[in-house]
C-alpha positions as CSV (number, residue, x, y, z in Angstrom):
1,M,18.0,1.7,-13.4
2,P,16.0,-0.1,-10.7
3,E,13.7,-2.9,-11.7
4,P,10.2,-1.6,-12.6
5,L,7.4,-2.7,-10.3
6,L,5.0,-3.5,-13.1
7,T,5.3,-4.2,-16.8
8,I,2.2,-3.5,-18.9
9,I,2.2,-5.7,-22.0
10,T,-0.1,-5.0,-24.9
11,I,-0.7,-7.5,-27.7
12,N,-2.1,-6.3,-31.0
13,R,-2.7,-7.1,-34.6
14,N,-4.5,-4.8,-37.0
15,Y,-6.6,-3.0,-34.4
16,A,-5.3,0.6,-34.5
17,A,-8.5,2.0,-33.0
18,G,-8.2,-0.4,-30.1
19,V,-4.5,0.5,-29.6
20,A,-5.5,4.2,-29.3
21,R,-8.1,3.5,-26.6
22,T,-5.7,1.2,-24.7
23,V,-2.7,3.6,-24.5
24,D,-5.1,6.4,-23.5
25,S,-6.1,4.3,-20.5
26,F,-2.5,4.4,-19.1
27,R,-1.2,7.6,-20.6
28,S,-1.0,9.2,-17.1
29,L,1.5,6.5,-16.1
30,R,4.0,7.3,-19.0
31,D,6.4,9.1,-16.7
32,D,6.1,6.7,-13.8
33,E,9.5,5.0,-13.5
34,S,7.9,2.1,-11.6
35,V,6.1,1.1,-14.9
36,Q,7.6,-0.5,-18.0
37,F,5.5,-0.6,-21.2
38,V,5.9,-3.3,-23.9
39,F,4.0,-3.4,-27.2
40,I,4.0,-6.7,-29.2
41,D,2.5,-6.4,-32.7
42,G,1.8,-9.3,-35.0
43,A,3.1,-7.5,-38.2
44,S,0.0,-5.3,-38.6
45,T,-0.8,-3.9,-42.0
46,D,-3.1,-1.1,-40.7
47,E,-2.1,2.0,-38.8
48,S,-1.5,0.2,-35.5
49,L,2.3,0.9,-35.5
50,E,1.8,4.6,-36.3
51,V,-0.6,4.9,-33.4
52,A,1.7,2.9,-31.1
53,H,4.7,5.0,-31.9
54,M,2.8,8.1,-30.7
55,F,3.0,6.6,-27.1
56,Y,5.7,3.9,-27.0
57,R,9.5,4.4,-27.2
58,P,11.1,2.5,-30.1
59,S,12.8,0.1,-27.7
60,E,9.3,-0.8,-26.3
61,V,7.9,-2.0,-29.6
62,L,8.3,-5.4,-31.3
63,S,6.4,-6.1,-34.6
64,E,6.9,-9.4,-36.4
65,P,4.8,-12.4,-37.4
66,D,3.8,-14.7,-34.6
67,A,2.1,-18.1,-34.0
68,G,-0.9,-16.6,-32.4
69,I,-1.9,-14.5,-29.4
70,Y,-0.2,-16.7,-26.8
71,D,3.0,-16.7,-28.8
72,A,2.9,-12.9,-28.8
73,M,2.1,-12.9,-25.0
74,N,5.1,-15.1,-24.4
75,K,7.3,-12.7,-26.4
76,G,6.0,-9.8,-24.2
77,L,6.9,-11.8,-21.1
78,G,10.4,-12.3,-22.5
79,L,10.9,-8.6,-22.8
80,A,9.4,-7.7,-19.5
81,L,11.6,-6.4,-16.7
82,G,9.0,-5.7,-14.0
83,T,8.6,-7.6,-10.8
84,Y,5.0,-8.1,-11.9
85,V,3.3,-8.2,-15.3
86,I,-0.2,-7.6,-16.6
87,W,-1.6,-8.0,-20.1
88,I,-3.8,-5.1,-21.3
89,N,-4.3,-5.9,-24.9
90,S,-5.5,-3.7,-27.7
91,G,-9.1,-2.6,-27.1
92,D,-8.8,-3.2,-23.4
93,E,-8.1,-0.6,-20.7
94,L,-6.3,-0.2,-17.5
95,I,-8.4,1.4,-14.7
96,Q,-6.1,4.4,-14.0
97,D,-8.0,5.5,-10.9
98,N,-6.9,2.4,-9.0
99,W,-3.2,2.5,-10.0
100,E,-1.9,4.0,-6.8
101,N,-3.8,1.4,-4.7
102,L,-2.5,-1.4,-6.9
103,K,1.0,-0.1,-6.7
104,L,0.8,0.0,-2.9
105,H,-0.5,-3.5,-2.9
106,L,2.2,-4.8,-5.2
107,R,5.0,-3.3,-3.2
108,G,3.8,-5.2,-0.1
109,S,2.9,-8.5,-1.7
110,Q,4.8,-11.8,-2.0
111,A,2.1,-13.4,-4.1
112,A,2.7,-15.3,-7.4
113,L,-0.6,-14.0,-8.7
114,I,-2.9,-11.2,-7.7
115,A,-6.5,-11.2,-9.1
116,G,-8.8,-8.3,-9.1
117,T,-12.1,-7.3,-10.7
118,L,-12.8,-6.9,-14.4
119,E,-15.3,-4.7,-16.2
120,L,-16.7,-6.3,-19.3
121,V,-18.0,-4.0,-22.1
122,A,-19.4,-4.5,-25.6
123,P,-17.4,-3.5,-28.6
124,V,-17.5,0.2,-29.3
125,E,-19.7,-0.1,-32.4
126,A,-22.3,-2.1,-30.5
127,R,-22.0,-0.5,-27.0
128,G,-24.6,2.2,-27.1
129,N,-26.1,2.6,-23.6
130,R,-25.4,-1.0,-22.6
131,P,-24.0,-0.9,-19.0
132,P,-20.7,-2.7,-18.3
133,I,-20.8,-6.0,-16.4
134,L,-18.5,-6.6,-13.4
135,L,-16.7,-9.9,-13.4
136,F,-15.2,-10.9,-10.0
137,N,-12.2,-13.1,-9.5
138,T,-12.8,-15.2,-6.4
139,P,-11.0,-18.2,-4.9
140,D,-14.0,-20.5,-5.5
141,R,-13.6,-20.2,-9.3
142,L,-10.7,-22.5,-9.0
143,P,-10.0,-25.2,-10.2
144,F,-13.1,-25.7,-12.4
145,Q,-13.5,-22.1,-13.7
146,P,-11.0,-19.8,-15.3
147,L,-10.0,-16.5,-13.7
148,H,-10.7,-13.4,-15.7
149,H,-7.3,-13.0,-17.1
150,Q,-7.4,-9.3,-18.0
151,A,-7.6,-8.5,-14.2
152,V,-4.8,-10.8,-13.2
153,V,-1.3,-9.6,-12.3
154,F,1.5,-12.2,-12.4
155,R,4.8,-12.2,-10.6
156,R,7.1,-12.3,-13.6
157,A,9.6,-14.8,-12.2
158,K,6.8,-17.2,-11.5
159,A,5.2,-16.9,-14.9
160,I,8.6,-17.6,-16.4
161,Q,9.2,-20.5,-14.0
162,Y,6.0,-22.2,-15.2
163,R,7.1,-21.6,-18.9
164,G,4.5,-19.0,-19.7
165,Y,1.5,-19.8,-22.0
166,P,1.5,-23.3,-23.6
167,L,1.1,-22.9,-27.3
168,S,-0.8,-26.2,-27.5
169,Y,-3.9,-24.3,-26.4
170,R,-5.2,-21.5,-28.7
171,I,-7.8,-20.1,-26.3
172,T,-7.3,-21.5,-22.8
173,A,-3.5,-21.2,-22.4
174,D,-4.1,-18.5,-19.7
175,R,-6.1,-21.0,-17.6
176,A,-3.4,-23.6,-18.2
177,L,-0.7,-21.3,-16.8
178,I,-2.8,-20.3,-13.8
179,M,-3.6,-23.9,-13.0
180,A,0.0,-24.9,-13.2
181,M,0.8,-22.3,-10.6
182,Y,-2.3,-23.2,-8.5
183,R,-1.6,-27.0,-8.5
184,A,2.0,-26.2,-7.3
185,G,0.6,-24.4,-4.3
186,E,1.8,-20.9,-5.2
187,L,0.4,-18.0,-3.2
188,F,-2.7,-16.4,-4.9
189,E,-4.3,-13.2,-3.6
190,F,-7.7,-11.9,-4.5
191,V,-8.3,-8.2,-4.1
192,P,-11.6,-6.2,-4.3
193,M,-10.0,-3.8,-6.8
194,L,-11.3,-2.9,-10.3
195,L,-8.1,-3.4,-12.4
196,A,-9.2,-3.5,-16.1
197,R,-11.9,-3.0,-18.7
198,Y,-12.2,-5.8,-21.3
199,E,-13.8,-5.3,-24.7
200,Q,-15.8,-8.3,-25.9
201,G,-14.7,-9.9,-29.1
202,G,-11.7,-11.7,-30.5
203,I,-10.8,-15.4,-30.6
204,S,-11.8,-16.0,-26.9
205,S,-15.4,-15.1,-27.8
206,N,-15.7,-18.3,-29.8
207,A,-17.7,-20.2,-27.2
208,L,-17.7,-23.6,-29.1
209,R,-13.9,-23.6,-29.4
210,R,-13.2,-22.1,-25.9
211,E,-15.4,-24.7,-24.2
212,S,-14.0,-27.5,-26.3
213,E,-10.5,-26.6,-25.3
214,G,-11.7,-26.3,-21.7
215,Y,-12.6,-30.0,-21.8
216,D,-9.2,-30.8,-23.2
217,L,-7.5,-29.0,-20.3
218,D,-9.9,-30.5,-17.7
219,L,-8.9,-34.0,-18.9
220,E,-5.2,-33.1,-18.8
221,L,-5.6,-31.7,-15.3
222,G,-7.4,-34.8,-14.1
223,L,-10.6,-32.9,-13.3
224,I,-12.7,-35.2,-15.5
225,N,-12.3,-38.8,-16.7
226,H,-12.4,-40.0,-20.3
227,A,-16.1,-40.8,-20.3
228,Q,-17.0,-37.4,-19.0
229,Y,-14.6,-35.8,-21.5
230,L,-16.3,-37.5,-24.5
231,V,-19.8,-36.7,-23.3
232,G,-18.7,-33.1,-22.6
233,K,-17.3,-32.7,-26.1
234,I,-20.6,-34.0,-27.6
235,R,-22.7,-31.9,-25.3
236,N,-20.7,-28.8,-26.2
237,R,-21.1,-29.3,-29.9
238,L,-24.8,-30.1,-29.6
239,Y,-25.3,-26.9,-27.5
240,H,-23.7,-24.7,-30.1
241,Q,-24.7,-26.4,-33.3
242,M,-27.9,-28.4,-32.8
243,T,-31.6,-27.8,-32.2
244,I,-33.3,-27.3,-28.8
245,P,-34.7,-30.9,-28.8
246,A,-31.2,-32.4,-29.5
247,W,-29.8,-30.2,-26.7
248,D,-32.4,-31.5,-24.3
249,V,-31.3,-35.1,-25.1
250,A,-27.6,-34.0,-24.6
251,K,-28.4,-32.6,-21.2
252,F,-30.1,-35.8,-20.2
253,I,-27.1,-37.9,-21.2
254,A,-24.8,-35.5,-19.5
255,S,-26.7,-35.7,-16.2
256,R,-26.7,-39.5,-16.4
257,S,-23.0,-39.6,-17.0
258,G,-22.3,-37.5,-13.9
259,L,-20.9,-34.6,-15.9
260,H,-22.7,-32.1,-13.7
261,S,-21.2,-33.5,-10.4
262,L,-17.6,-34.2,-11.3
263,P,-15.7,-36.5,-8.9
264,K,-12.7,-34.7,-7.4
265,P,-9.3,-36.5,-7.8
266,S,-7.3,-37.1,-4.7
267,W,-4.9,-34.2,-5.5
268,L,-7.8,-31.7,-5.2
269,V,-8.0,-32.5,-1.5
270,K,-4.5,-31.3,-1.0
271,L,-5.3,-28.0,-2.8
272,A,-7.8,-27.1,-0.1
273,K,-4.7,-26.4,2.1
274,A,-2.9,-24.4,-0.6
275,P,-1.8,-20.9,0.4
276,C,-4.6,-19.2,-1.5
277,R,-6.2,-16.3,0.3
278,G,-8.9,-13.9,-0.6
């Protein structure tokens, strides 16, 4: 059998309703031989596996305890066979209408990473008439802002080369992987194509923890110094846990420390010449 063009990996734990919506979003691709499907389940105790087996073949399903979402995502990467991989996790959806355009683009690309547009929606129970929000992946988000991961397609060999998602991060490992590729000068492409729909919620919605880990990663990458790191951590905790007056004091301290105008390390100058095109 030829190597699939794309592997769609879905991570789940105890979210049967989300699994049903997710697989419906790429059901029309079931017989497309250029697509491989992988379902990684964290030993769910609800009806997730029953729902999954209505779509997936037995060889496409792995259910066992894991060490968290990024451990599960790495397992999916290990089972993937496609030239490219994308993670469409339970509750999220692939935009089927753009599949043929994406396929055409992937066949002609040499990029290590292809980033498109994401549609952000509220959880089903709270959605009502609230319109979706479009989130655009653009080159100027790097290196200080994360890419919207659900609309990112990775070349599988490159994701493996950079060792997948580091388990030392619980929320920001996707940014860590992308930044490892970015700093190495890998080719990134940004396409004006709506690729996925992301349902709000889950561990990444914990803003206090997400931003706190973001400072950890910024320090590791050399984007901020230790003084800025400490002020940022304090600022983050005050913002999420303290009163408005305390937050005003934190903003003043942050501005005085230079946290709002971070100095760029010397290696960032070299990144300006990296093969990153929009």
